[in-house]
C-alpha positions in Angstrom: 15.1 177.8 180.6 14.4 176.6 177.0 11.1 174.3 178.1 9.7 177.2 180.1 7.3 178.3 176.8 6.3 174.8 176.7 5.8 174.5 180.2 3.6 177.7 180.5 1.6 176.7 177.4 1.1 173.3 179.0 -0.1 175.0 182.5 -2.5 177.5 180.2 -4.1 174.3 178.5 -4.7 172.7 181.9 -6.5 176.0 183.1 -8.4 176.1 179.5 -9.6 172.3 179.5 -10.8 172.8 183.3 -12.7 175.8 182.5 -14.2 174.1 179.4 -15.3 170.9 181.3 -17.1 172.0 184.3 -18.8 168.9 184.3 -16.1 167.6 186.6 -17.2 170.2 189.3 -19.2 167.8 191.3 -20.4 167.5 194.9 -22.3 165.2 197.4 -25.1 165.9 199.9 -26.3 163.4 202.3 -30.3 163.1 202.5 -32.6 160.9 204.1 -35.4 158.6 202.2 -37.9 156.0 202.9 -37.4 152.5 201.9 -39.9 149.9 202.0 -39.4 146.9 203.8 -38.2 143.6 202.2 -41.0 141.5 204.1 -44.1 143.1 203.4 -46.4 143.2 206.4 -50.2 143.5 205.4 -51.8 146.7 205.7 -54.6 145.4 207.8 -51.9 144.8 210.7 -51.8 148.0 212.4 -51.5 146.9 215.9 -48.9 143.9 217.3 -48.1 142.3 220.2 -44.8 140.8 220.6 -43.6 138.1 222.9 -40.4 136.7 224.0 -40.9 132.9 223.5 -37.3 131.8 223.5 -37.3 127.8 223.9 -33.4 127.9 223.9 -33.2 129.5 227.2 -31.0 126.5 229.1 -27.4 126.0 227.8 -27.4 124.3 224.7 -24.9 121.1 224.0 -24.0 122.5 220.6 -24.3 126.4 221.2 -22.4 126.0 224.7 -19.2 125.6 222.7 -17.1 128.2 221.0 -13.6 128.3 219.6 -10.7 130.4 220.4 -7.9 130.6 218.0 -8.2 126.8 217.0 -9.1 125.6 220.7 -12.5 124.4 221.5 -13.9 125.9 224.7 -17.1 125.5 226.7 -18.6 128.7 228.2 -19.5 128.8 231.7 -22.1 131.3 231.5 -25.1 131.1 229.2 -24.4 134.1 227.4 -26.7 133.6 224.4 -29.5 133.9 226.9 -28.5 137.4 227.9 -27.7 138.2 224.2 -31.6 136.9 223.5 -32.9 139.5 226.1 -30.7 142.3 224.3 -31.7 141.1 220.9 -35.5 141.2 221.9 -35.5 144.7 223.6 -33.5 146.1 220.9 -35.8 144.6 218.1 -38.7 146.5 219.8 -36.9 149.7 220.2 -36.1 149.8 216.4 -39.8 149.2 215.7 -41.0 152.0 218.2 -38.0 154.3 216.5 -39.7 153.4 213.0 -43.4 154.5 214.0 -45.0 152.3 211.4 -47.5 150.5 213.7 -50.1 152.2 215.5 -49.4 150.3 218.8 -46.9 147.8 219.7 -47.5 145.5 222.8 -44.5 143.7 224.5 -46.1 140.6 226.4 -44.5 138.8 229.2 -42.1 136.3 228.6 -42.7 132.7 228.5 -40.2 130.6 230.4 -39.1 127.3 229.1 -36.3 126.6 231.7 -37.8 123.4 232.9 -40.1 122.6 229.7 -39.0 120.7 226.5 -41.0 120.7 223.2 -42.6 117.6 222.3 -44.0 117.0 218.8 -46.3 113.8 218.7 -47.8 114.9 215.3 -48.1 112.3 212.6 -46.7 113.7 209.5 -46.7 110.4 207.5 -50.0 110.9 205.8 -48.7 114.0 204.5 -45.4 112.4 202.5 -46.9 109.3 201.2 -45.5 108.2 197.9 -49.2 107.3 196.8 -50.6 110.7 195.4 -54.1 109.4 196.0 -53.9 108.7 199.4 -51.2 111.7 200.4 -53.0 114.3 202.2 -52.5 118.2 201.6 -51.2 120.4 204.4 -52.9 123.7 205.2 -50.4 126.6 205.3 -50.5 126.4 209.3 -49.4 122.9 209.1 -46.6 123.7 206.8 -45.3 126.5 209.4 -45.8 124.0 212.4 -43.8 121.5 210.4 -40.8 123.9 209.5 -40.9 125.4 213.2 -40.9 122.1 214.8 -38.2 120.9 212.6 -36.1 124.0 213.4 -36.7 123.9 217.0 -36.0 120.1 217.2 -32.6 120.4 215.3 -31.3 123.3 217.3 -32.3 122.6 220.8 -30.3 120.3 222.8 -30.3 121.2 226.3 -27.2 119.7 228.6 -29.9 119.1 231.4 -32.6 117.2 231.3 -36.3 119.0 231.6 -38.9 117.4 233.2 -42.1 119.4 231.9 -43.5 119.3 228.4 -45.1 121.5 225.8 -46.9 119.3 223.0 -46.7 121.2 219.5 -50.5 122.2 218.4 -50.9 120.9 214.6 -52.2 124.2 213.7 -50.6 126.7 215.8 -47.0 125.4 217.0 -46.2 126.6 220.6 -49.3 128.4 220.9 -53.1 127.2 221.7 -56.2 128.9 219.8 -57.2 129.8 223.6 -53.6 131.5 224.3 -54.0 133.5 221.1 -57.7 134.6 221.5 -56.7 135.6 224.9 -53.7 138.0 223.7 -56.3 139.3 220.4 -58.6 140.1 223.6 -56.2 141.5 226.3 -54.1 143.7 224.0 -56.3 144.6 220.8 -53.6 143.1 218.9 -54.4 142.1 215.3 -50.7 140.6 214.6 -48.4 138.0 217.0 -44.8 138.4 216.6 -43.3 135.4 218.7 -39.5 134.9 219.1 -39.4 131.1 219.5 -35.8 130.6 219.3 -32.5 132.5 219.6 -29.0 130.9 219.8 -25.5 132.3 219.3 -22.4 130.6 217.6 -18.9 132.1 217.7 -15.1 132.3 217.6 -12.0 134.0 217.3 -9.7 133.0 214.4 -6.1 134.1 213.5 -4.8 133.8 209.8 -1.0 133.8 210.1 -0.5 134.3 206.2 -2.7 137.1 206.1 -1.7 138.6 209.4 -5.5 138.9 210.1 -7.5 138.3 213.4 -11.3 138.0 213.1 -14.1 137.4 215.7 -17.2 136.0 214.1 -20.9 135.8 215.9 -23.6 134.2 214.1 -27.3 134.8 215.6 -29.7 131.8 215.3 -33.4 133.1 215.0 -37.0 131.7 214.7 -40.0 133.8 214.6 -43.5 133.2 214.5 -46.6 135.3 213.0 -49.8 135.0 213.8 -52.9 136.8 212.3 -55.0 137.2 215.3 -57.9 138.8 213.1 -58.7 135.4 211.5 -56.3 133.2 213.9 -54.1 131.8 211.6 -50.2 130.9 211.7 -49.2 132.9 208.7 -45.3 132.3 208.9 -42.7 130.5 210.6 -39.3 132.4 209.6 -35.9 131.1 210.4 -32.7 133.2 209.9 -29.0 133.1 210.3 -27.5 136.5 210.6 -23.5 136.5 210.7 -21.5 139.6 212.5 -17.8 139.8 211.8 -14.9 141.9 213.2 -11.4 142.1 211.1 -8.2 143.5 212.4 -4.7 143.2 211.4 -2.4 141.5 213.8 1.1 139.8 214.0 0.0 137.0 216.3 -3.3 135.6 217.9 -1.9 137.3 221.3 -2.2 140.9 219.2 -5.7 139.7 217.8 -7.0 139.3 221.3 -5.7 142.7 222.0 -7.4 144.6 219.1 -10.5 142.5 218.5 -13.6 143.2 220.9 -14.1 140.9 224.0 -16.1 137.9 223.5 -19.1 138.8 225.4 -19.0 142.5 224.1 -19.0 141.0 220.5 -22.1 138.7 221.2 -24.0 141.6 222.8 -23.3 144.0 220.1 -24.1 141.4 217.4 -27.4 140.8 219.0 -28.3 144.6 218.8 -27.2 144.5 214.9 -29.3 141.5 214.0 -32.3 143.0 215.7 -31.9 146.2 213.9 -31.6 144.7 210.8 -34.3 142.2 211.5 -36.6 145.2 212.3 -35.5 147.1 209.0 -36.7 144.2 207.0 -40.3 143.9 208.2 -41.1 147.8 208.1 -40.4 150.7 205.8 -37.7 152.8 207.3 -35.8 155.8 206.8 -32.1 155.4 205.4 -29.4 158.0 204.8 -28.0 157.9 201.1 -25.8 160.4 199.0 -26.7 162.4 196.0 -24.4 164.2 193.6 -25.1 167.5 192.1 -23.2 169.8 189.7 -21.1 172.9 191.3 -19.9 175.9 189.6 -17.9 179.2 189.3 -20.7 181.1 187.8 -21.9 183.8 190.3 -25.8 182.6 190.1 -24.9 178.9 190.5 -22.5 179.5 193.5 -25.6 181.1 195.0 -27.5 177.9 194.4 -24.8 175.8 196.4 -25.3 178.0 199.5 -29.3 177.4 198.7 -28.6 173.6 198.6 -26.5 173.5 201.7 -29.5 175.1 203.6 -32.1 172.8 201.7 -33.9 175.6 199.8 -34.4 173.1 196.8 -36.9 175.3 195.3 -34.8 178.7 195.5 -31.8 176.8 194.1 -34.3 175.4 191.2 -35.2 179.1 190.4 -31.5 179.8 189.9 -30.7 176.3 187.8 -34.0 177.1 185.6 -32.6 180.5 184.6 -29.8 179.1 182.9 -31.4 176.8 180.8 -31.2 179.4 178.0 -27.4 179.8 178.6 -25.2 179.3 175.5 -22.9 177.5 177.2 -24.1 173.8 176.9 -22.0 172.6 179.9 -24.0 174.9 182.4 -27.3 173.7 180.9 -26.7 169.9 181.1 -25.6 170.8 184.9 -28.5 172.7 185.5 -30.9 170.1 184.2 -29.4 167.2 186.2 -29.6 169.7 189.1 -33.2 170.3 188.5 -33.8 166.5 188.7 -32.4 166.5 192.2 -34.6 169.4 193.3 -37.8 167.5 192.0 -36.8 164.3 193.9 -36.3 166.4 197.0 -39.7 167.4 196.3 -41.3 164.1 195.7 -41.8 164.6 192.1 -39.8 161.4 190.6 -41.4 161.4 187.2 -40.0 165.0 186.8 -36.8 164.3 188.3 -36.2 161.4 185.7 -37.6 163.7 182.8 -34.8 166.3 183.8 -32.0 164.0 184.1 -33.0 162.5 180.7 -32.7 165.5 178.9 -29.3 166.5 180.7 -27.8 163.2 179.4 -29.3 164.0 175.6 -27.4 167.3 175.7 -24.1 165.3 174.9 -25.4 161.9 174.8 -22.3 159.3 175.1 -19.9 161.9 174.0 -19.1 162.9 177.3 -18.5 159.8 179.2 -18.6 161.0 182.6 -21.6 162.8 182.6 -23.2 160.1 180.4 -22.1 157.8 183.5 -23.5 160.6 186.2 -26.8 160.4 184.2 -27.2 157.0 183.7 -26.5 156.2 187.4 -29.1 158.7 188.5 -31.5 157.5 186.3 -31.1 154.0 187.6 -31.6 155.1 191.5 -34.7 157.1 190.3 -36.4 154.6 188.6 -35.6 151.9 191.7 -37.2 154.8 194.1 -40.2 155.0 191.8 -40.4 150.8 191.9 -39.8 151.4 195.9 -42.7 153.9 196.0 -45.3 151.5 194.5 -44.4 149.3 197.4 -44.3 151.7 199.9 -48.1 152.7 199.0 -49.1 149.2 199.6 -47.1 148.8 202.7 -48.9 151.7 204.3 -52.2 150.8 202.9 -54.6 153.5 204.2 -52.5 155.3 206.8 
């Protein structure tokens, strides 16, 4: 074989290249961190009450319809009413799971089966063209307006209702006396009221893509009441869509691989409830972190320590290698020391180590530079998140 020497040289070159470029040897590990909520609840609210106050408890003329592969159908059961209770209970369970609030009180639900919502508030003085005579709305009035508009637009019952609940100009679906009673009976300082829950859904099939899909959209309206100062602090409307997609040769095949309609609706209720709960409280999430491994004897021991979450012991081994003549090992150990510092809660030291690791080679080693810059971005985001968490946890 005339090419045998060339072949052997090539293999040898690959071995040498791999040994010199140990910065390619990386592993990942799953860790848990606390993320701040995207919707901050003031730290003074430690005890909350939650009430199922869903006005959309009767069959709805619009949401009573669903699409089944191009055909419009009317359901016989009031599925979204069942889903609303699944959503409500799962929401409470997720809040309890995160253990952010001191106490969570679930109140008896209010029944609107025979009650319609009537808004007799005259909004004309607040929308006059003449700015001199136009009245200014208070935050509570703005919340009532937003809530009332959403409810009127999305609540069209199939059957007429005999009773009426008139919207309060300052508190919407509640009266001051009702809010005070909740405060007195529960000791809660914040009320979360689920005022509306509705579901629109459908199944679809794309012949060109040979793709079946099932889509469930949850419509919710929440009201937040400050029971300390007796204020309507927020009317929050949200649409949340959950999708399932599966490859299928026909819509009949799609029927077999997609979840049953009711299963999809109930599962979507759980998913939406969990997502909303995590938007209002800090929560634990699982993330991945990268670190460098090595064939070096002591660094192999560090790998074992990392797997056992013995970060301080691993850091000692990495720190010993900082005077190593091999700059690859030094860069790796500096990077890994950054991860050890993050695991110990010292984000500032973590950033310092990763920045120092980057400067060993700078942009010359593109892969290492990319690793460092990505981790620097992650750590900077975590620093900003920690400031938010400090405010959200307050004096806890």
